[in-house]
C-alpha atoms as an extended CHARMM CRD file, in Angstrom:
* protein
*
       216  EXT
         1         1  UNK       CA             76.4420000000      -37.7550000000      183.0720000000  PROA      1               0.0000000000
         2         2  UNK       CA             75.5810000000      -34.1330000000      182.2530000000  PROA      2               0.0000000000
         3         3  UNK       CA             78.3220000000      -31.6960000000      181.2180000000  PROA      3               0.0000000000
         4         4  UNK       CA             79.1780000000      -28.6310000000      183.2900000000  PROA      4               0.0000000000
         5         5  UNK       CA             79.3400000000      -25.5460000000      180.9300000000  PROA      5               0.0000000000
         6         6  UNK       CA             82.4600000000      -24.8270000000      179.3690000000  PROA      6               0.0000000000
         7         7  UNK       CA             83.6190000000      -20.9280000000      179.7260000000  PROA      7               0.0000000000
         8         8  UNK       CA             84.7670000000      -19.5000000000      176.5170000000  PROA      8               0.0000000000
         9         9  UNK       CA             86.5310000000      -16.1570000000      176.7060000000  PROA      9               0.0000000000
        10        10  UNK       CA             86.1390000000      -13.9860000000      173.7100000000  PROA      10              0.0000000000
        11        11  UNK       CA             85.5750000000      -10.7060000000      172.1950000000  PROA      11              0.0000000000
        12        12  UNK       CA             82.3690000000       -9.8470000000      170.1830000000  PROA      12              0.0000000000
        13        13  UNK       CA             83.6340000000       -9.4300000000      166.4740000000  PROA      13              0.0000000000
        14        14  UNK       CA             86.8180000000      -11.4860000000      166.9560000000  PROA      14              0.0000000000
        15        15  UNK       CA             86.6560000000      -14.5720000000      164.3760000000  PROA      15              0.0000000000
        16        16  UNK       CA             88.7960000000      -17.2280000000      166.5300000000  PROA      16              0.0000000000
        17        17  UNK       CA             86.5290000000      -17.5010000000      169.5060000000  PROA      17              0.0000000000
        18        18  UNK       CA             83.5200000000      -18.3380000000      167.1950000000  PROA      18              0.0000000000
        19        19  UNK       CA             85.1420000000      -21.3250000000      165.6800000000  PROA      19              0.0000000000
        20        20  UNK       CA             85.1310000000      -22.7290000000      169.2380000000  PROA      20              0.0000000000
        21        21  UNK       CA             81.5520000000      -21.9180000000      169.6770000000  PROA      21              0.0000000000
        22        22  UNK       CA             80.5170000000      -23.6420000000      166.5120000000  PROA      22              0.0000000000
        23        23  UNK       CA             82.2940000000      -26.7800000000      167.6430000000  PROA      23              0.0000000000
        24        24  UNK       CA             80.6810000000      -26.5370000000      171.0270000000  PROA      24              0.0000000000
        25        25  UNK       CA             77.2830000000      -26.3110000000      169.4160000000  PROA      25              0.0000000000
        26        26  UNK       CA             77.8760000000      -29.0510000000      166.9880000000  PROA      26              0.0000000000
        27        27  UNK       CA             78.8470000000      -31.4130000000      169.8610000000  PROA      27              0.0000000000
        28        28  UNK       CA             75.9450000000      -30.1720000000      172.1810000000  PROA      28              0.0000000000
        29        29  UNK       CA             78.3710000000      -29.1480000000      174.7710000000  PROA      29              0.0000000000
        30        30  UNK       CA             77.0070000000      -26.4220000000      177.0280000000  PROA      30              0.0000000000
        31        31  UNK       CA             78.9180000000      -23.1260000000      177.3160000000  PROA      31              0.0000000000
        32        32  UNK       CA             79.1430000000      -19.9120000000      178.6390000000  PROA      32              0.0000000000
        33        33  UNK       CA             80.5170000000      -16.9780000000      176.4940000000  PROA      33              0.0000000000
        34        34  UNK       CA             82.3620000000      -14.3720000000      178.6220000000  PROA      34              0.0000000000
        35        35  UNK       CA             83.0530000000      -11.2060000000      176.7410000000  PROA      35              0.0000000000
        36        36  UNK       CA             86.6750000000       -9.6430000000      177.6260000000  PROA      36              0.0000000000
        37        37  UNK       CA             87.0130000000       -5.8950000000      176.6970000000  PROA      37              0.0000000000
        38        38  UNK       CA             89.8960000000       -5.3360000000      174.4070000000  PROA      38              0.0000000000
        39        39  UNK       CA             91.9760000000       -3.1070000000      176.9620000000  PROA      39              0.0000000000
        40        40  UNK       CA             91.7980000000       -5.9630000000      179.4400000000  PROA      40              0.0000000000
        41        41  UNK       CA             93.2550000000       -8.7290000000      177.4070000000  PROA      41              0.0000000000
        42        42  UNK       CA             96.8540000000       -7.6540000000      178.2780000000  PROA      42              0.0000000000
        43        43  UNK       CA             96.3140000000       -7.0630000000      182.0180000000  PROA      43              0.0000000000
        44        44  UNK       CA             95.2870000000       -8.8170000000      185.2140000000  PROA      44              0.0000000000
        45        45  UNK       CA             93.5060000000      -10.8750000000      185.6210000000  PROA      45              0.0000000000
        46        46  UNK       CA             93.2010000000      -12.2660000000      182.1460000000  PROA      46              0.0000000000
        47        47  UNK       CA             96.9270000000      -12.6650000000      181.5790000000  PROA      47              0.0000000000
        48        48  UNK       CA             96.9830000000      -15.1310000000      184.4040000000  PROA      48              0.0000000000
        49        49  UNK       CA             94.5300000000      -17.1990000000      182.5360000000  PROA      49              0.0000000000
        50        50  UNK       CA             96.3340000000      -16.6970000000      179.1600000000  PROA      50              0.0000000000
        51        51  UNK       CA             99.8390000000      -15.0660000000      179.5210000000  PROA      51              0.0000000000
        52        52  UNK       CA             99.6540000000      -14.2110000000      175.8430000000  PROA      52              0.0000000000
        53        53  UNK       CA             96.8170000000      -12.0360000000      176.2760000000  PROA      53              0.0000000000
        54        54  UNK       CA             94.8750000000      -13.2140000000      173.4760000000  PROA      54              0.0000000000
        55        55  UNK       CA             91.4380000000      -14.9620000000      172.8950000000  PROA      55              0.0000000000
        56        56  UNK       CA             89.9570000000      -17.6520000000      172.6900000000  PROA      56              0.0000000000
        57        57  UNK       CA             90.6690000000      -19.4590000000      176.0360000000  PROA      57              0.0000000000
        58        58  UNK       CA             88.5160000000      -22.0890000000      177.4800000000  PROA      58              0.0000000000
        59        59  UNK       CA             88.1260000000      -23.2040000000      181.1010000000  PROA      59              0.0000000000
        60        60  UNK       CA             86.6280000000      -26.9010000000      181.0500000000  PROA      60              0.0000000000
        61        61  UNK       CA             85.2810000000      -27.5830000000      184.5880000000  PROA      61              0.0000000000
        62        62  UNK       CA             84.6260000000      -31.2800000000      183.3280000000  PROA      62              0.0000000000
        63        63  UNK       CA             88.2460000000      -31.9900000000      183.0380000000  PROA      63              0.0000000000
        64        64  UNK       CA             90.0430000000      -29.2400000000      184.8250000000  PROA      64              0.0000000000
        65        65  UNK       CA             91.7350000000      -28.0780000000      181.6720000000  PROA      65              0.0000000000
        66        66  UNK       CA             92.4310000000      -24.2460000000      180.7560000000  PROA      66              0.0000000000
        67        67  UNK       CA             93.3800000000      -23.8830000000      177.0510000000  PROA      67              0.0000000000
        68        68  UNK       CA             94.1660000000      -21.2870000000      174.6530000000  PROA      68              0.0000000000
        69        69  UNK       CA             95.0360000000      -21.2380000000      170.7780000000  PROA      69              0.0000000000
        70        70  UNK       CA             92.0940000000      -21.7520000000      168.7270000000  PROA      70              0.0000000000
        71        71  UNK       CA             93.4810000000      -24.9430000000      166.9040000000  PROA      71              0.0000000000
        72        72  UNK       CA             94.5630000000      -26.4470000000      169.9150000000  PROA      72              0.0000000000
        73        73  UNK       CA             91.0830000000      -25.8980000000      171.5960000000  PROA      73              0.0000000000
        74        74  UNK       CA             89.4250000000      -27.4680000000      168.6080000000  PROA      74              0.0000000000
        75        75  UNK       CA             91.5410000000      -30.5410000000      168.4480000000  PROA      75              0.0000000000
        76        76  UNK       CA             90.8010000000      -30.8410000000      172.3460000000  PROA      76              0.0000000000
        77        77  UNK       CA             87.2780000000      -30.6420000000      172.1850000000  PROA      77              0.0000000000
        78        78  UNK       CA             86.8780000000      -33.4000000000      169.3080000000  PROA      78              0.0000000000
        79        79  UNK       CA             89.3310000000      -35.6910000000      170.9130000000  PROA      79              0.0000000000
        80        80  UNK       CA             87.8630000000      -35.2820000000      174.4560000000  PROA      80              0.0000000000
        81        81  UNK       CA             83.9610000000      -35.0870000000      173.5350000000  PROA      81              0.0000000000
        82        82  UNK       CA             83.5020000000      -36.4860000000      169.8890000000  PROA      82              0.0000000000
        83        83  UNK       CA             84.3210000000      -40.1270000000      170.8140000000  PROA      83              0.0000000000
        84        84  UNK       CA             81.9120000000      -41.1750000000      168.0570000000  PROA      84              0.0000000000
        85        85  UNK       CA             83.7950000000      -39.1890000000      165.3970000000  PROA      85              0.0000000000
        86        86  UNK       CA             80.6150000000      -37.2900000000      164.1480000000  PROA      86              0.0000000000
        87        87  UNK       CA             82.6670000000      -34.3230000000      163.2810000000  PROA      87              0.0000000000
        88        88  UNK       CA             86.0790000000      -35.9220000000      163.2790000000  PROA      88              0.0000000000
        89        89  UNK       CA             88.1970000000      -38.8010000000      162.3360000000  PROA      89              0.0000000000
        90        90  UNK       CA             89.6000000000      -41.9080000000      163.9410000000  PROA      90              0.0000000000
        91        91  UNK       CA             93.0710000000      -41.2360000000      165.2280000000  PROA      91              0.0000000000
        92        92  UNK       CA             95.8690000000      -42.2470000000      163.1710000000  PROA      92              0.0000000000
        93        93  UNK       CA             93.5560000000      -42.5880000000      160.0100000000  PROA      93              0.0000000000
        94        94  UNK       CA             94.7630000000      -40.7670000000      156.7330000000  PROA      94              0.0000000000
        95        95  UNK       CA             91.5680000000      -38.4450000000      157.3050000000  PROA      95              0.0000000000
        96        96  UNK       CA             92.7010000000      -37.5960000000      160.6680000000  PROA      96              0.0000000000
        97        97  UNK       CA             96.0840000000      -36.2580000000      159.6280000000  PROA      97              0.0000000000
        98        98  UNK       CA             94.6030000000      -34.5850000000      156.7360000000  PROA      98              0.0000000000
        99        99  UNK       CA             92.1540000000      -32.6400000000      159.0040000000  PROA      99              0.0000000000
       100       100  UNK       CA             95.0850000000      -31.3630000000      161.0110000000  PROA      100             0.0000000000
       101       101  UNK       CA             96.8150000000      -30.3770000000      157.7960000000  PROA      101             0.0000000000
       102       102  UNK       CA             93.8790000000      -28.3380000000      156.9450000000  PROA      102             0.0000000000
       103       103  UNK       CA             93.6790000000      -26.8300000000      160.4270000000  PROA      103             0.0000000000
       104       104  UNK       CA             97.1110000000      -25.7600000000      160.5000000000  PROA      104             0.0000000000
       105       105  UNK       CA             96.5490000000      -24.1630000000      156.9310000000  PROA      105             0.0000000000
       106       106  UNK       CA             93.5690000000      -22.3640000000      158.4450000000  PROA      106             0.0000000000
       107       107  UNK       CA             95.7480000000      -20.9480000000      161.1570000000  PROA      107             0.0000000000
       108       108  UNK       CA             99.0630000000      -20.2410000000      159.4570000000  PROA      108             0.0000000000
       109       109  UNK       CA             97.2280000000      -19.1420000000      156.0040000000  PROA      109             0.0000000000
       110       110  UNK       CA             93.8310000000      -17.9110000000      156.2380000000  PROA      110             0.0000000000
       111       111  UNK       CA             93.9340000000      -16.5830000000      160.0290000000  PROA      111             0.0000000000
       112       112  UNK       CA             97.3470000000      -14.7500000000      159.4590000000  PROA      112             0.0000000000
       113       113  UNK       CA             96.5600000000      -13.4280000000      156.1970000000  PROA      113             0.0000000000
       114       114  UNK       CA             92.9020000000      -12.4030000000      156.5560000000  PROA      114             0.0000000000
       115       115  UNK       CA             93.9910000000      -10.9260000000      159.9300000000  PROA      115             0.0000000000
       116       116  UNK       CA             96.7040000000       -8.8970000000      158.6790000000  PROA      116             0.0000000000
       117       117  UNK       CA             94.5170000000       -7.6010000000      155.9120000000  PROA      117             0.0000000000
       118       118  UNK       CA             91.9300000000       -6.8370000000      158.3270000000  PROA      118             0.0000000000
       119       119  UNK       CA             94.2800000000       -5.0800000000      160.4590000000  PROA      119             0.0000000000
       120       120  UNK       CA             95.9040000000       -2.7540000000      157.6680000000  PROA      120             0.0000000000
       121       121  UNK       CA             92.4830000000       -2.1690000000      156.0580000000  PROA      121             0.0000000000
       122       122  UNK       CA             90.4950000000       -1.1430000000      159.3120000000  PROA      122             0.0000000000
       123       123  UNK       CA             92.7700000000       -0.5980000000      162.2460000000  PROA      123             0.0000000000
       124       124  UNK       CA             96.4140000000        0.7230000000      161.3550000000  PROA      124             0.0000000000
       125       125  UNK       CA             96.9700000000        4.2820000000      162.1780000000  PROA      125             0.0000000000
       126       126  UNK       CA             98.6010000000        5.0240000000      159.0000000000  PROA      126             0.0000000000
       127       127  UNK       CA             97.3980000000        4.1040000000      155.3180000000  PROA      127             0.0000000000
       128       128  UNK       CA             99.9480000000        1.8640000000      154.0720000000  PROA      128             0.0000000000
       129       129  UNK       CA             98.8240000000        0.7150000000      150.5400000000  PROA      129             0.0000000000
       130       130  UNK       CA            101.5820000000       -1.7620000000      149.7980000000  PROA      130             0.0000000000
       131       131  UNK       CA            100.6940000000       -3.6010000000      152.9820000000  PROA      131             0.0000000000
       132       132  UNK       CA             97.0130000000       -3.7230000000      152.1870000000  PROA      132             0.0000000000
       133       133  UNK       CA             97.8070000000       -4.8410000000      148.5550000000  PROA      133             0.0000000000
       134       134  UNK       CA            100.0930000000       -7.5130000000      149.8450000000  PROA      134             0.0000000000
       135       135  UNK       CA             97.7220000000       -9.1190000000      152.4580000000  PROA      135             0.0000000000
       136       136  UNK       CA             94.5750000000       -8.8560000000      150.1960000000  PROA      136             0.0000000000
       137       137  UNK       CA             96.4380000000      -10.4900000000      147.5160000000  PROA      137             0.0000000000
       138       138  UNK       CA             97.3840000000      -13.1840000000      149.9670000000  PROA      138             0.0000000000
       139       139  UNK       CA             93.3790000000      -13.5970000000      150.8910000000  PROA      139             0.0000000000
       140       140  UNK       CA             92.9530000000      -14.1780000000      147.0760000000  PROA      140             0.0000000000
       141       141  UNK       CA             95.6530000000      -16.8820000000      147.1110000000  PROA      141             0.0000000000
       142       142  UNK       CA             94.3170000000      -18.5820000000      150.2220000000  PROA      142             0.0000000000
       143       143  UNK       CA             90.7630000000      -18.4930000000      149.2550000000  PROA      143             0.0000000000
       144       144  UNK       CA             92.0350000000      -19.9690000000      145.4570000000  PROA      144             0.0000000000
       145       145  UNK       CA             93.9830000000      -22.8560000000      147.2780000000  PROA      145             0.0000000000
       146       146  UNK       CA             90.6060000000      -23.7580000000      148.8980000000  PROA      146             0.0000000000
       147       147  UNK       CA             88.5290000000      -23.2990000000      145.7170000000  PROA      147             0.0000000000
       148       148  UNK       CA             90.6770000000      -25.6130000000      143.8390000000  PROA      148             0.0000000000
       149       149  UNK       CA             90.7540000000      -28.2990000000      146.5100000000  PROA      149             0.0000000000
       150       150  UNK       CA             87.0590000000      -28.0320000000      146.8980000000  PROA      150             0.0000000000
       151       151  UNK       CA             86.5290000000      -28.6780000000      143.2570000000  PROA      151             0.0000000000
       152       152  UNK       CA             84.0770000000      -31.7100000000      143.1560000000  PROA      152             0.0000000000
       153       153  UNK       CA             83.9670000000      -32.0200000000      146.8080000000  PROA      153             0.0000000000
       154       154  UNK       CA             81.4440000000      -31.1660000000      149.2800000000  PROA      154             0.0000000000
       155       155  UNK       CA             83.8340000000      -30.8180000000      152.2380000000  PROA      155             0.0000000000
       156       156  UNK       CA             87.6340000000      -30.7180000000      152.8930000000  PROA      156             0.0000000000
       157       157  UNK       CA             88.1930000000      -34.0440000000      154.3440000000  PROA      157             0.0000000000
       158       158  UNK       CA             86.6990000000      -37.4080000000      154.1830000000  PROA      158             0.0000000000
       159       159  UNK       CA             83.6690000000      -36.5420000000      152.0710000000  PROA      159             0.0000000000
       160       160  UNK       CA             81.7740000000      -35.3920000000      155.2500000000  PROA      160             0.0000000000
       161       161  UNK       CA             81.5000000000      -32.1500000000      157.4210000000  PROA      161             0.0000000000
       162       162  UNK       CA             84.0870000000      -31.8420000000      160.0760000000  PROA      162             0.0000000000
       163       163  UNK       CA             85.4260000000      -29.5170000000      162.5490000000  PROA      163             0.0000000000
       164       164  UNK       CA             87.8920000000      -28.3430000000      160.1870000000  PROA      164             0.0000000000
       165       165  UNK       CA             85.2790000000      -27.1390000000      157.6550000000  PROA      165             0.0000000000
       166       166  UNK       CA             83.9020000000      -24.9990000000      160.5510000000  PROA      166             0.0000000000
       167       167  UNK       CA             87.3800000000      -23.4010000000      161.4400000000  PROA      167             0.0000000000
       168       168  UNK       CA             87.3700000000      -21.3950000000      158.1540000000  PROA      168             0.0000000000
       169       169  UNK       CA             83.8910000000      -20.0040000000      158.4810000000  PROA      169             0.0000000000
       170       170  UNK       CA             84.1680000000      -16.8390000000      160.6630000000  PROA      170             0.0000000000
       171       171  UNK       CA             86.9880000000      -15.2560000000      158.9210000000  PROA      171             0.0000000000
       172       172  UNK       CA             85.2160000000      -15.3780000000      155.5720000000  PROA      172             0.0000000000
       173       173  UNK       CA             83.0580000000      -12.9200000000      157.1960000000  PROA      173             0.0000000000
       174       174  UNK       CA             85.3620000000      -10.0980000000      156.3330000000  PROA      174             0.0000000000
       175       175  UNK       CA             85.7200000000      -10.5800000000      152.6860000000  PROA      175             0.0000000000
       176       176  UNK       CA             83.1510000000       -7.9980000000      151.8120000000  PROA      176             0.0000000000
       177       177  UNK       CA             85.7910000000       -5.5210000000      153.1700000000  PROA      177             0.0000000000
       178       178  UNK       CA             88.1300000000       -6.2230000000      150.2520000000  PROA      178             0.0000000000
       179       179  UNK       CA             85.0980000000       -6.3240000000      147.6430000000  PROA      179             0.0000000000
       180       180  UNK       CA             85.7580000000      -10.0640000000      146.7170000000  PROA      180             0.0000000000
       181       181  UNK       CA             82.8060000000      -11.8030000000      145.0270000000  PROA      181             0.0000000000
       182       182  UNK       CA             82.9330000000      -15.2370000000      146.3540000000  PROA      182             0.0000000000
       183       183  UNK       CA             80.0840000000      -16.3060000000      143.9950000000  PROA      183             0.0000000000
       184       184  UNK       CA             81.9680000000      -15.0410000000      140.9380000000  PROA      184             0.0000000000
       185       185  UNK       CA             85.5720000000      -15.6590000000      141.6720000000  PROA      185             0.0000000000
       186       186  UNK       CA             85.5080000000      -18.5830000000      144.0920000000  PROA      186             0.0000000000
       187       187  UNK       CA             82.2940000000      -20.5940000000      143.1290000000  PROA      187             0.0000000000
       188       188  UNK       CA             83.4560000000      -23.6670000000      145.0440000000  PROA      188             0.0000000000
       189       189  UNK       CA             84.2700000000      -22.0620000000      148.2170000000  PROA      189             0.0000000000
       190       190  UNK       CA             80.9910000000      -19.9990000000      147.7840000000  PROA      190             0.0000000000
       191       191  UNK       CA             79.0590000000      -23.1660000000      147.7700000000  PROA      191             0.0000000000
       192       192  UNK       CA             80.7980000000      -24.7710000000      150.5860000000  PROA      192             0.0000000000
       193       193  UNK       CA             80.2030000000      -21.8830000000      152.8550000000  PROA      193             0.0000000000
       194       194  UNK       CA             76.5010000000      -21.9240000000      151.8610000000  PROA      194             0.0000000000
       195       195  UNK       CA             76.3920000000      -25.4090000000      152.9880000000  PROA      195             0.0000000000
       196       196  UNK       CA             78.3020000000      -24.6450000000      156.2880000000  PROA      196             0.0000000000
       197       197  UNK       CA             76.1720000000      -21.5470000000      157.1820000000  PROA      197             0.0000000000
       198       198  UNK       CA             73.0720000000      -23.5700000000      156.5350000000  PROA      198             0.0000000000
       199       199  UNK       CA             73.8970000000      -26.1670000000      159.4200000000  PROA      199             0.0000000000
       200       200  UNK       CA             71.8510000000      -25.0780000000      162.4890000000  PROA      200             0.0000000000
       201       201  UNK       CA             75.0670000000      -25.0610000000      164.8600000000  PROA      201             0.0000000000
       202       202  UNK       CA             77.0080000000      -22.7180000000      162.6540000000  PROA      202             0.0000000000
       203       203  UNK       CA             73.9500000000      -20.4600000000      161.8830000000  PROA      203             0.0000000000
       204       204  UNK       CA             73.2070000000      -20.1910000000      165.6600000000  PROA      204             0.0000000000
       205       205  UNK       CA             76.8630000000      -19.2930000000      166.4230000000  PROA      205             0.0000000000
       206       206  UNK       CA             76.9350000000      -16.5930000000      163.7140000000  PROA      206             0.0000000000
       207       207  UNK       CA             73.7370000000      -15.3800000000      165.0810000000  PROA      207             0.0000000000
       208       208  UNK       CA             75.1380000000      -15.0360000000      168.4640000000  PROA      208             0.0000000000
       209       209  UNK       CA             78.2200000000      -13.4630000000      166.9850000000  PROA      209             0.0000000000
       210       210  UNK       CA             76.3210000000      -10.8140000000      165.3620000000  PROA      210             0.0000000000
       211       211  UNK       CA             74.2580000000      -10.0670000000      168.3960000000  PROA      211             0.0000000000
       212       212  UNK       CA             77.5300000000       -9.5360000000      170.4800000000  PROA      212             0.0000000000
       213       213  UNK       CA             79.1350000000       -7.4120000000      168.1100000000  PROA      213             0.0000000000
       214       214  UNK       CA             76.1930000000       -5.0120000000      167.3100000000  PROA      214             0.0000000000
       215       215  UNK       CA             76.5990000000       -1.5880000000      168.5640000000  PROA      215             0.0000000000
       216       216  UNK       CA             74.8530000000       -1.1710000000      171.9540000000  PROA      216             0.0000000000
């Protein structure tokens, strides 16, 4: 049975929707990427789709499900469409729960602190150096956690690539803002990201992200 395309609502440069695109591409699920202008996120009709007014959101015509929150979307996609566990793990197994652990760390650790560092570096209307320093320090700390965990390992969980590895990729696109030399400071993370970015599905998603983020 052929699948109908899943609609992904996102913005061009925003990292979180691209986690979703990477998993859709890994699972060969067709999708339509619908760009939402930033001013429209907190207004109708979008807030009827997601009352929180944030992206990503997916609408899946194959199941009738509309879902927001990137972590929840990734779990939904692999549990619904990865029955062979090519990029996920058998429900109830140790690896299944460890993948959830790292997904939660991505959202509450990497996503939160990288996001705040990005905001205070780029968008906050006043220069608040103490905030920049705090959050950039957290970027280093989160990356150091990953670097330690990846010592002697190719991937985070189960000795194979999984959806949770992909979840970390988009936010690392911003480390240049804070002059972090991943190769020198965090060699295990750097090698891991190189492996991930070499995967065709992830490379294609990053290419699409760059195209949609470029000035027109």
